[in-house]
C-alpha positions as CSV (number, residue, x, y, z in Angstrom):
1,X,22.5,-0.7,-4.3
2,X,20.1,-3.2,-3.2
3,X,20.8,-4.7,0.4
4,X,19.3,-8.1,0.9
5,X,18.2,-8.8,4.3
6,X,17.7,-12.0,6.0
7,X,15.6,-11.0,8.8
8,X,11.9,-11.7,8.8
9,X,9.3,-8.8,8.8
10,X,6.1,-9.7,10.3
11,X,2.6,-8.5,11.0
12,X,1.1,-9.3,14.1
13,X,-2.6,-8.9,15.5
14,X,-2.9,-8.4,19.2
15,X,-6.6,-9.6,19.3
16,X,-9.4,-9.6,16.8
17,X,-10.5,-6.3,17.3
18,X,-7.2,-4.4,17.3
19,X,-5.4,-3.0,14.3
20,X,-2.8,-5.1,12.8
21,X,0.7,-4.1,13.2
22,X,4.2,-5.0,11.6
23,X,6.8,-5.9,13.8
24,X,10.0,-5.0,11.7
25,X,13.5,-5.6,13.3
26,X,15.3,-2.4,13.8
27,X,17.9,-3.2,11.1
28,X,14.9,-3.7,8.7
29,X,13.2,-0.5,9.7
30,X,16.5,1.4,9.1
31,X,17.0,-0.1,5.7
32,X,13.4,0.7,4.7
33,X,13.4,4.3,6.2
34,X,16.8,4.9,4.4
35,X,15.2,3.6,0.9
36,X,12.1,5.8,1.5
37,X,14.3,8.8,2.3
38,X,16.2,8.3,-0.8
39,X,12.9,8.2,-2.6
40,X,11.6,11.1,-1.1
41,X,14.7,13.0,-2.3
42,X,14.1,11.5,-5.9
43,X,10.6,13.0,-5.8
44,X,12.0,16.3,-4.7
45,X,14.3,16.3,-7.7
46,X,11.5,15.6,-10.1
47,X,9.8,18.4,-8.7
48,X,12.7,20.6,-9.1
49,X,13.3,19.1,-12.9
50,X,9.6,20.2,-13.8
51,X,10.1,23.8,-12.1
52,X,13.3,24.3,-14.5
53,X,11.7,22.9,-17.5
54,X,14.2,19.9,-17.8
55,X,13.5,17.9,-20.9
56,X,10.7,15.5,-20.7
57,X,12.5,12.3,-21.4
58,X,14.8,13.2,-18.7
59,X,12.0,13.7,-16.1
60,X,10.4,10.4,-17.2
61,X,13.8,8.7,-16.8
62,X,13.8,9.8,-13.3
63,X,10.2,8.9,-12.8
64,X,11.0,5.3,-13.8
65,X,13.9,4.9,-11.4
66,X,11.7,6.4,-8.7
67,X,9.1,3.6,-9.5
68,X,11.7,1.1,-9.4
69,X,12.9,2.0,-5.9
70,X,9.4,1.9,-4.6
71,X,9.0,-1.6,-6.3
72,X,12.1,-2.4,-4.5
73,X,10.6,-1.4,-1.1
74,X,7.5,-3.2,-1.8
75,X,9.1,-6.5,-2.5
76,X,11.2,-6.4,0.7
77,X,7.8,-5.9,2.5
78,X,6.1,-8.7,0.4
79,X,8.9,-11.1,1.2
80,X,8.9,-10.6,4.9
81,X,4.9,-10.5,4.9
82,X,5.0,-13.9,3.2
83,X,7.9,-15.5,5.3
84,X,6.6,-14.3,8.6
85,X,3.0,-13.2,8.9
86,X,1.5,-15.3,6.0
87,X,3.2,-18.5,7.3
88,X,2.3,-17.8,11.1
89,X,-1.3,-17.2,10.2
90,X,-1.6,-20.6,8.0
91,X,-0.2,-22.3,11.0
92,X,-2.7,-21.1,13.3
93,X,-5.3,-22.3,10.6
94,X,-6.2,-18.9,9.1
95,X,-6.8,-19.3,5.7
96,X,-8.2,-16.0,5.0
97,X,-4.7,-14.5,4.8
98,X,-4.6,-16.1,1.5
99,X,-7.4,-14.1,0.0
100,X,-5.8,-10.9,1.7
101,X,-2.5,-11.9,0.1
102,X,-4.2,-12.4,-3.5
103,X,-5.6,-8.7,-3.2
104,X,-2.3,-7.4,-2.0
105,X,-0.4,-9.2,-5.0
106,X,-3.2,-7.8,-7.5
107,X,-2.6,-4.2,-6.1
108,X,1.0,-4.4,-6.6
109,X,0.7,-5.9,-10.1
110,X,-1.6,-3.0,-11.3
111,X,1.4,-0.7,-11.0
């Protein structure tokens, strides 16, 4: 049940010394929060399966499903980051965002 959203999620920096922040539209925040709540429930379920000595293969299947759900959240965030933050920073002449993006993608690909 994957919801594609057309809204752009963007990260902004107030000034060079402040911490960067994302400015997610409320609809996107709600979608991400709902997805993360489901993932949290999946994790609790996996812990319960371990406590109940559920067959290892069944636990691994649930872990795989949870990893897939987390990857889905990461993809949505990355899409918004690319379409919003990266485009904005490039248009401002900030090419450093490309190095940052490469590191982010490398982190995602390790998994």
